[in-house]
Structure formats: C-alpha cells, structure tokens
C-alpha positions in Angstrom: -50.6 10.4 -103.4 -51.2 10.6 -99.7 -52.9 7.6 -98.3 -54.2 9.2 -95.1 -56.2 12.4 -94.4 -54.9 15.8 -95.2 -53.4 17.5 -92.1 -52.5 21.1 -92.5 -50.1 22.7 -90.1 -53.0 24.8 -88.9 -56.6 24.9 -89.9 -58.7 27.7 -88.4 -62.0 26.9 -90.2 -63.4 24.4 -87.7 -62.8 26.9 -84.9 -64.5 29.7 -86.8 -67.5 27.5 -87.8 -68.0 26.5 -84.2 -68.1 30.1 -83.0 -69.6 31.6 -86.2 -72.8 32.9 -84.5 -71.0 34.5 -81.6 -68.2 36.1 -83.7 -70.6 37.3 -86.4 -72.8 38.9 -83.8 -69.8 40.6 -82.1 -68.5 41.9 -85.4 -72.0 43.2 -86.3 -72.2 45.0 -83.0 -69.0 46.9 -83.8 -70.3 47.8 -87.3 -73.5 49.0 -85.9 -71.7 51.2 -83.4 -69.3 52.6 -85.9 -66.7 52.9 -83.2 -63.7 51.2 -84.7 -60.5 52.4 -83.0 -60.0 51.7 -79.2 -63.3 52.5 -77.4 -65.6 50.4 -75.3 -65.1 47.1 -77.1 -61.4 47.3 -76.8 -61.7 48.4 -73.1 -63.9 45.4 -72.4 -61.4 43.0 -74.0 -58.5 44.6 -72.1 -60.4 44.0 -68.9 -60.8 40.3 -69.8 -57.2 40.1 -70.6 -56.3 41.6 -67.2 -58.4 39.0 -65.5 -57.0 36.1 -67.6 -53.4 37.1 -67.3 -53.7 37.9 -63.6 -52.2 41.4 -64.0 -53.5 44.9 -63.0 -53.1 46.5 -66.4 -53.5 45.4 -70.0 -53.4 47.6 -73.1 -54.1 46.6 -76.6 -51.9 47.6 -79.5 -51.7 46.9 -83.2 -49.5 43.8 -83.2 -47.1 41.7 -81.1 -44.2 43.4 -82.8 -45.5 46.8 -81.7 -46.0 45.5 -78.2 -42.3 44.9 -78.0 -41.5 48.4 -79.3 -43.9 50.0 -76.8 -42.4 48.0 -73.9 -39.0 49.2 -74.8 -40.0 52.8 -75.3 -42.0 52.8 -72.0 -39.2 51.4 -69.9 -36.3 53.2 -71.6 -37.3 56.9 -72.0 -35.0 58.6 -74.5 -34.8 55.9 -77.1 -33.7 56.2 -79.9 -31.5 59.0 -78.8 -29.9 56.9 -76.0 -27.8 53.9 -76.9 -27.2 50.6 -75.1 -27.7 46.9 -75.2 -30.6 44.5 -74.7 -30.1 40.7 -74.3 -32.5 38.4 -76.1 -32.4 34.9 -77.5 -31.1 34.3 -81.0 -33.4 31.3 -81.5 -36.8 33.2 -81.8 -39.0 35.0 -84.2 -37.3 38.0 -85.8 -39.5 40.6 -84.0 -37.7 40.1 -80.7 -34.3 41.2 -82.0 -35.9 43.5 -84.6 -37.7 45.6 -82.1 -34.4 46.2 -80.2 -32.6 47.2 -83.3 -35.4 49.4 -84.7 -35.2 51.8 -81.8 -31.4 52.2 -82.1 -30.3 49.7 -79.4 -28.0 46.8 -79.9 -29.3 43.2 -79.5 -27.0 40.9 -77.6 -27.9 37.4 -78.6 -28.0 34.6 -76.0 -27.9 30.9 -76.6 -30.6 28.5 -75.7 -31.2 25.6 -73.3 -31.4 22.6 -75.7 -34.0 21.0 -73.5 -36.6 23.7 -73.5 -35.3 25.9 -76.5 -35.7 28.9 -74.2 -32.9 31.4 -73.4 -30.1 29.9 -71.3 -29.9 31.6 -67.9 -26.2 30.7 -67.6 -25.2 32.2 -70.8 -27.5 35.2 -70.2 -25.8 35.8 -66.9 -22.3 35.7 -68.6 -23.4 38.2 -71.3 -24.8 40.5 -68.7 -21.5 40.6 -67.0 -19.8 41.5 -70.4 -22.2 44.2 -71.4 -21.0 47.8 -70.7 -24.3 49.5 -71.5 -27.0 46.9 -70.6 -30.5 48.4 -70.5 -32.9 45.5 -70.4 -33.3 41.7 -70.8 -35.9 40.3 -73.1 -36.6 36.5 -72.7 -39.0 34.7 -74.9 -41.5 32.0 -73.6 -40.9 29.9 -76.7 -43.5 27.5 -78.2 -45.8 28.0 -75.2 -43.4 26.9 -72.4 -42.2 29.3 -69.7 -38.5 30.2 -69.7 -36.6 30.1 -66.4 -38.1 33.4 -65.4 -36.8 33.2 -61.8 -33.2 33.1 -63.1 -33.8 35.8 -65.7 -35.4 38.1 -63.1 -32.6 37.6 -60.7 -30.1 38.6 -63.5 -32.1 41.7 -64.2 -32.2 42.6 -60.5 -28.5 42.1 -60.1 -27.7 44.5 -62.9 -30.6 47.0 -62.2 -32.3 46.5 -65.5 -35.9 45.7 -66.4 -37.0 42.3 -67.8 -39.5 42.4 -70.7 -41.3 39.1 -71.2 -42.0 38.2 -74.9 -45.0 36.0 -74.4 -46.3 36.2 -77.9 -46.6 32.4 -78.1 -47.6 31.8 -74.5 -51.0 33.2 -73.5 -52.1 30.9 -70.7 -48.7 29.4 -70.1 -47.7 29.0 -66.4 -44.2 29.0 -64.9 -42.7 26.7 -62.3 -44.7 28.5 -59.6 -48.0 28.2 -61.5 -47.9 31.9 -62.2 -49.0 33.2 -65.6 -46.2 34.2 -67.7 -46.1 37.9 -68.6 -47.0 39.0 -65.2 -43.7 39.0 -63.4 -41.5 41.1 -65.6 -41.8 44.9 -65.9 -43.9 44.4 -69.0 -45.3 41.3 -70.7 -46.0 41.4 -74.5 -48.4 39.3 -76.5 -49.4 38.7 -80.1 -52.8 37.9 -81.5 -51.6 36.9 -84.9 -54.0 34.4 -86.4 -51.7 31.4 -85.9 -51.4 32.1 -82.2 -53.3 30.0 -79.6 -55.6 33.1 -79.3 -55.6 34.5 -82.8 -57.6 37.3 -84.3 -58.7 38.0 -87.8 -55.6 40.0 -88.5 -52.8 41.6 -86.5 -53.2 42.6 -82.9 -51.1 42.8 -79.7 -51.2 43.5 -76.0 -48.9 44.8 -73.2 -49.4 43.9 -69.6 -47.8 45.3 -66.5 -48.3 45.6 -62.7 -46.9 49.2 -62.6 -49.4 52.1 -63.0 -46.8 54.5 -64.2 -45.7 52.1 -66.9 -49.3 51.4 -67.9 -49.8 55.2 -68.3 -46.7 55.5 -70.5 -47.9 52.6 -72.6 -51.3 54.1 -73.0 -49.8 57.5 -74.2 -47.1 56.0 -76.4 -49.5 53.9 -78.4 -51.3 57.1 -79.6 -48.3 59.0 -80.9 -47.2 60.1 -77.4 -50.3 62.3 -77.2 -51.6 63.6 -73.9 -53.9 65.5 -73.9 -55.3 65.4 -77.4 -53.0 67.1 -79.9 -50.2 67.8 -77.3 -47.1 65.7 -77.4 -44.3 65.7 -74.8 -42.5 62.8 -76.6 -42.8 60.9 -79.8 -44.8 57.7 -79.6 -46.1 55.4 -82.3 -49.5 54.8 -83.9 -50.4 51.4 -82.5 -54.0 50.9 -81.5 -55.9 47.7 -81.2 -59.1 48.1 -83.4 -62.5 47.2 -82.1 -63.2 44.6 -84.7 -60.1 42.6 -83.6 -61.1 43.1 -80.0 -64.6 41.9 -80.6 -63.3 38.7 -82.2 -60.7 38.1 -79.6 -63.1 38.7 -76.7 -65.3 35.8 -78.0 -62.4 33.5 -78.6 -60.9 34.2 -75.2 -63.9 32.6 -73.5 -62.9 29.3 -75.2 -59.1 29.5 -74.8 -58.9 27.1 -71.8 -60.7 24.3 -73.6 -58.4 24.8 -76.6 -55.4 24.5 -74.2 -56.8 21.2 -73.0 -57.1 19.9 -76.6 -53.6 21.0 -77.5 -52.2 19.3 -74.4 -54.2 16.1 -75.2 -52.8 16.1 -78.8 -49.3 16.6 -77.5 -49.7 13.7 -75.0 -50.9 11.5 -77.9 -47.8 12.4 -79.9 -45.6 11.9 -76.9 -47.0 8.4 -76.2 -46.9 7.3 -79.9 -43.2 8.5 -80.3 -42.2 7.0 -76.9 -43.6 3.6 -78.0 -41.4 3.8 -81.1 -38.4 4.4 -78.9 -38.1 8.2 -78.8 -36.9 10.1 -75.8 -37.6 13.6 -74.7 -35.3 16.5 -75.5 -33.7 15.9 -72.1 -31.7 13.3 -73.9 -29.4 14.7 -76.6 -29.6 13.1 -80.1 -25.8 12.4 -79.7 -26.6 9.8 -77.0 -28.2 7.5 -79.7 -31.3 5.4 -79.6 -34.3 6.1 -81.7 -33.3 9.4 -83.4 -36.3 11.5 -82.4 -36.7 13.8 -79.4 -40.1 15.0 -78.2 -40.7 18.3 -76.2 -39.9 18.3 -72.6 -42.6 19.9 -70.5 -41.8 21.1 -67.0 -44.0 19.4 -64.4 -47.1 21.0 -62.7 -47.8 23.6 -61.5 -46.0 24.8 -64.8 -48.1 24.5 -67.9 -47.0 24.2 -71.5 -49.8 25.2 -73.8 -48.1 23.9 -77.0 -48.5 26.9 -79.4 -46.1 24.6 -81.3 -45.3 21.0 -80.9 -41.6 20.7 -81.9 -39.7 17.5 -82.4 -36.0 17.1 -83.0 -34.3 14.7 -85.5 -30.8 14.5 -87.0 -30.0 17.5 -89.1 -29.3 15.3 -92.1 -32.8 13.9 -92.0 -34.9 16.9 -91.0 -35.6 18.4 -94.4 -36.1 15.0 -96.0 -38.6 14.3 -93.2 -40.4 17.5 -94.0 -40.6 16.7 -97.7 -42.0 13.3 -96.9 -44.6 14.8 -94.6 -45.7 17.1 -97.4 -46.0 14.1 -99.8 -48.3 12.5 -97.2 -50.5 15.6 -97.0 -49.1 16.7 -93.6 -48.1 20.3 -93.0 -45.1 21.2 -91.0 -42.9 24.2 -90.3 -39.4 25.1 -89.2 -39.3 27.5 -86.2 -36.7 28.8 -86.9 -34.3 28.0 -89.8 -31.9 31.0 -89.3 -31.1 32.1 -85.8 -31.0 35.9 -85.3 -27.2 36.0 -84.9 -26.9 34.6 -88.4 -29.4 36.9 -90.1 -27.8 39.1 -92.8 -29.2 42.3 -91.3 -27.2 41.7 -88.1 -24.0 40.8 -89.8 -22.4 44.0 -88.6 -22.6 42.7 -85.0 -19.8 40.3 -85.8 -21.2 36.9 -84.8 -20.0 33.6 -86.2 -22.4 30.8 -86.6 -20.7 28.6 -83.9 -20.8 31.5 -81.3 -24.2 30.1 -80.2 -23.9 26.4 -80.9 -27.3 25.3 -79.3 -29.2 27.9 -81.3 -27.5 26.7 -84.5 -28.1 23.1 -83.8 -31.8 23.6 -83.0 -32.2 25.5 -86.3 -30.9 22.5 -88.1 -32.7 19.7 -86.2 -36.2 20.9 -85.2 -39.5 20.6 -87.0 -43.0 21.6 -85.9 -46.0 19.2 -86.3 -49.7 20.0 -86.4 -51.0 20.6 -82.9 -54.1 22.8 -83.2 -57.1 22.0 -81.0 -59.4 20.7 -83.8 -57.1 17.8 -85.0 -59.1 14.7 -85.3 -57.9 11.3 -84.0 -57.5 10.1 -87.6 -55.4 13.1 -88.4 -53.0 12.9 -85.4 -52.6 9.2 -85.9 -51.7 9.8 -89.5 -49.0 12.3 -88.4 -47.5 10.1 -85.8 -47.5 7.0 -88.0 -46.0 8.8 -90.9 -43.2 10.2 -88.7 -42.5 6.9 -87.0 -42.4 5.0 -90.3 -40.0 7.4 -91.8 -37.7 7.5 -88.9 -37.7 3.6 -88.5 -36.7 3.4 -92.1 -34.0 6.0 -92.0 -32.8 5.0 -88.5 -32.0 1.6 -89.8 -30.1 3.0 -92.7 -28.1 5.3 -90.4 -27.0 2.4 -88.3 -25.8 0.3 -91.3 
C-alpha cells in the first residue's frame, strides 16, 4: 500500500473548483443565448487568443487534429488530389503524421534531438534534400518547449515550402527570441484537449496565422468550404469550435500565466531534487554514466518551457519497472510516446526499419512523464521525487554490481 499521498498524473478537479463560479456563469450565459456553434462567444475567445499568441488571426476549430488538417488544406490547395511529402517528427502524438496521411500525402519522418526531444534540424535538412515532392514541413513544439524554429524556417525557405507549427502542447511557450511559438510559421495549430495546459471540457482546437488570405481560407474550410452560405467552390470539413467550449476556455485563458508559473516551479523542484541525487540534464547522455536519470533541458531565457509534460529519462531496462513502482506508490505516470510513428503498423508500407531513427527509438524506450500539473501540493511533489530517487538509488547500485 502506498505510504505517501495519491498523486494522479493529472487532476483537473482543483482547477475547476477554483474557477467554478466563473465557468458555471459562462456556460449558463451560452445556454441562455442558445447560440451554440461559432457566434459571438467563439469570436470573443478567438480575439483573446490573437492577443495572447501575438498573431493577427486566430480561428477556432473542433480539435487539435482538425487544426492540422485545416492548415494542410489551406496551404496546399488541391489535396487530396495532389500528391507529395511533408516532413514531421516520428516522436510525437499520432495526429501529426495522421493528418498528413489522411489527406493523401506522404509523411517523411525525421529523427529528434535527444536533448530537447524536438525534431532534429540537421536530419530534417538532409531529408528535405532527398525529397522529390516536398510540400511542407511540420515541426512539433514537444512537451511545451520550442523546437529550433529558426533552423526549420530556414529549411522551409530554402526549399520554398511552408512551415506548419504543431504547437498543441505549447500554448505560451516562447522560442529563443522570446517570441510566442505558433506565430512564425505559415500556420500555428493548437489543441484544447482537457489534458493540455489550456484544456476545455472536451475537444477543441485553433489555427493561428499572420496571413489574411490564409486566415480566410481557414475560415471557409472549417465550414465545409462554404462561401457564401450553401455555395462551395471546394470541399472543406465540418470543424467548428462550439460556444460552450469557447466560454470555458475564455475563462481559463485568464489564468494561464499563473498556471505556467506553477508548472515551472514544480519542474524546478523536481530538477533540484533529482540533481541533489546526482542526476544530470538530458544534455548528458545516459551512456556517459553517473546517476542513471536525466531531467529535461530547458533552453535559457528569453525562451520559455511551459512543461505541458515533465519527462525524465532512465535506462530502458528500468523504465517500465519504475513506472510499475510509481503506480504501487499511488503515483501516476505516462509514456509519451511508446511507439514512434515510423514504427506504427499503419505506416508499415513506408518501409522504415526501427533503427532508421535511432534517437526516436531510444526516447520511446527510456522516457517517462511525471505529474507536473499546477495544483500539485508540496507533499505530492516530494512524494514523487523521493519515490523516484529511492527506486533509482536501489537499482543504480544493482546495475553497478
């Protein structure tokens, strides 16, 4: 039986209870209006997102997955009739590669930088040179840390293709210039799935752009390609953010910065606790020895990591055993992600071998996400850190024998 407090991977109840009066009133206002699809509540929320993301245009949609589809459709007129390639990381949530495949394009999977877990610019550049029908590049700002967007944008410019920023886990993340992610590519895409740092009461998504023509295409494509009403020059999709989700998200957005502060404080606590035990950051490979745990590397200010996930790295032979031990101690955890996209069965026809992307494969076997949500108590995070350190101390000694 667990000796310490229960620590779920994510607990949204404290957040809701703190905002219950605001959220309930916002929902009731939508119910009273009986205006449920798009409309003024959604428009107001889109305006708040424009301001927060520091972009001229923001358009809500039904999910983060749909945001990716809409971005591809808006930037690549003619899909799915046209064929071509889009580069994206293999080590990411399935929606990134799935969106590319779903509209008839071929995903080309890039390996990751083992320090940040983001798409490796050098490998991306090499793949871009090899592609004969490259149409776009889709990096992911994974776990809440910006990828090397300067390098990715330069590759896109060199090859004359747009960059779509998958920022589903990174609302509020800033890059090395202090610029909000999702604001520099042709389109930024966002998810409001409940587990995200800004999560709704169901699915929801957003596309951002600085280009008025792209914004207009996104607006039309999300309503079946309809403009004006009942007239369709092209086939779009039905992907509209509903007013109930927008109302909830509008309330939560006002509190997002304070939640970022809490996540960063929790990450700093873990960093210090693990460093005291002998851990290094992910800048030091596990193969170099020492205490067999690596903490996330966060790029220095003005960059900002918002820790949508806090992911540590341990030897592959210990990872699943550590997770089982955490569960026994009442601590939630998750593997983001156990199977890289190039190893997924549905992409077998692309012909990848597991070792084609060695860093993605290694990360899938060695990483584990710990609870990092803003409402963690001091007792809870201490229980997490102490449990991890105790387990690793015991097993590190065994590994050295």
